[in-house]
N, C-alpha and C positions, 0 to 999 in steps of 0.2 A: 667650442663648448667639449672638453675632453671626451675621448672615444668611450673613456670606462667612469665610473665614479671615483673622483680623487677628491682628498681633504681639501676643503671651502679656505681659502683667504692665503693658501700658498700657491706659488707662480713657479712655471718652467721645473726645473728637474725636483727642485723642494719638494713638489706636490706629489711626483713621480717617487721620492725617496722614503716620503711620509708614509704611501702605501704600500711600500714594502721597506721598511725598516731594517732586516735582516741583510738585505741586498745593499742597503746605502752605507750603510759602515765601510764593507771593501771597497767602494766604489769613492767614496771620501777619502779612504786610507792611501787610494793608489794618486790620485789627483794631489793630495798632500805632500807624497815623496815626489812626483812629479813637477809641482809646481812652486813648490817651497822649501823641498827640503835642500842640505850644502847642496852644492852646484857650481861649477863656473861660470854658468850662465846666470843672469841675475835672475830674482822671481819674476820682473817685469818683465824681459826679452822673454821668459817662457811663458808668461802669459800673452806675449805678443802674438807665440805660435800657437797658443791655442785659440784665441779672437781671430788670427787669419784662415787657419783652417773652420772654424765656426761660420766665418761671412762666409766663405768657400763654399760650404753645406745652405747657405741661407737659413740657419737656425739664429732667428732674431735675439731669442732668449739670450743661449749661448755667447754669441758676438758681442751684446751688450752687455751682460755683466761681466763678462771675462774681458772685455776692453775696459769696464770701468776698473777693475782691479789693476789691469796691465796701467791704467792711467794713474792710480794712487800709489801705485809700486814705482813709477817714473815720475816723482815731483809733480803729479795731477798732470800732467800733460797729454790733455785729450785730444788736443790738433795733432800728435804725433801718432795717438792708434789711427785717428782717421787717416792720415797720410798712407798708413801700412797697409790698410785694407783695402784703400783706393789703387794705389801704385808704389809698394814698399822699396822698389829697384831707387825711386826718387826720396825717399825718407830718409829722414837722417839718423841711419843706426850702420852699425857697423856691416863691413863685407862680409863678416861670418855670420853675422843674422841674416843676411840677406842671401845668402849661400843655404843656409839651413831653412829660410823659409821656400825656398826652391823644392827643395827636398820634401817638408812636409806638405805642398801644393799636388808634388807627385803622389805622396803617400794617399792625399786626400784623393785622387782618381782611382787607385789602384795600387796596392804596393809595388808590383812589377812594373809600375812606371819609373821608379826610383833606380838608375843606372848608376854605375861606376866613373862614368864621367861626372858625373851630378855629386857623388861621395869624394871624389879625387879635387871636383871644384873647392866643396868645402874644406877639404884639410888644408890646400893651398893658401886659404885665407886664414888658417889657424884653427879651423875646427877639429874638436880632439873625439875620439872614437866614441867616448861618453857621450859626448855632446850630439853626433850623429845618432847614437844610438837612442838617446832621449827623445830625440826631434821626432825618430820615426813612430816612437812610443805615443809620446804626446799626441802627436796627428791622429792614428790610427784610435788612440782612447776618444778623442775630441769625435771622431767620426761615429763613435759608437754613443758616447753621451747625447749629440745631435740629434742622432736618431730615434734616440730613447725619449727625449723631449718632445720632438715633432711626431714621431712616431703614435703619442698616445694624446697629440694633439691638446699638449697642457697651455694650463692659460699663461698668456704672454703679454705684460700689459706695457704699454708706451710710454709709461711714465719715467724720463730719465733722471730725473732726481730720485727714484727709488731705487733704481741702478746704481748710480754714481755713492749713495748712503752705504749700501749691502758692500758695493765693491771696496770701500776704504773700510770696511769692517773686517773683511776677508783678509784683506791686505795687512792689516793690523794684527790680526787673533789668528786667520790660518783656518784651514776648512774643516778639517773635524773640531775644532773648538766651536766655532760657530754654527757647526750642524748636529751638534748632539740631540739638541731637542727640535722639534718641528713645532713650531708654534705659529697660528696665524699671524698676519701682519699686524702689528698696530702703531701709532704714530708713523705711518710712513715708511717704516724700518721692513724691509722682506727680508 
């Protein structure tokens, strides 16, 4: 049960955002830029960073929805998402993404955990300054989003089909378009 009265029929961050739409707008805009805007990392790779940080923070809603968006962005490869969360060093992803996930994991612990050696390792496998910057910002932002979702004790259903459907929709349409209105769940679509 949520700590405050949130709109019924909405889950996770959607309920919190519907409670205060004036803060939802900039939160959605930043995630749209970070995860879907033009970039040298694919939307799927950036969603994997968000998913991994959310996994480290044990935020069920965020790791599940962003994992679904990542899978939808990566040819529906749900197994890859599971492998990245379990042991990204042995997942079939680029060495560059592995190095960026090391940085993201350190940001999740605290920004000062990132070292010059971590950045040099990422650069040595082709990471650009923009990719390093945005990895740090994605990780930091998702620590905030995870704490927002869990700090209000939002409802987080365990229906993976619901997350999968929503993930496909966000992968297709983007965060801002999908979140323009906050309507209760209908016909299994959150």
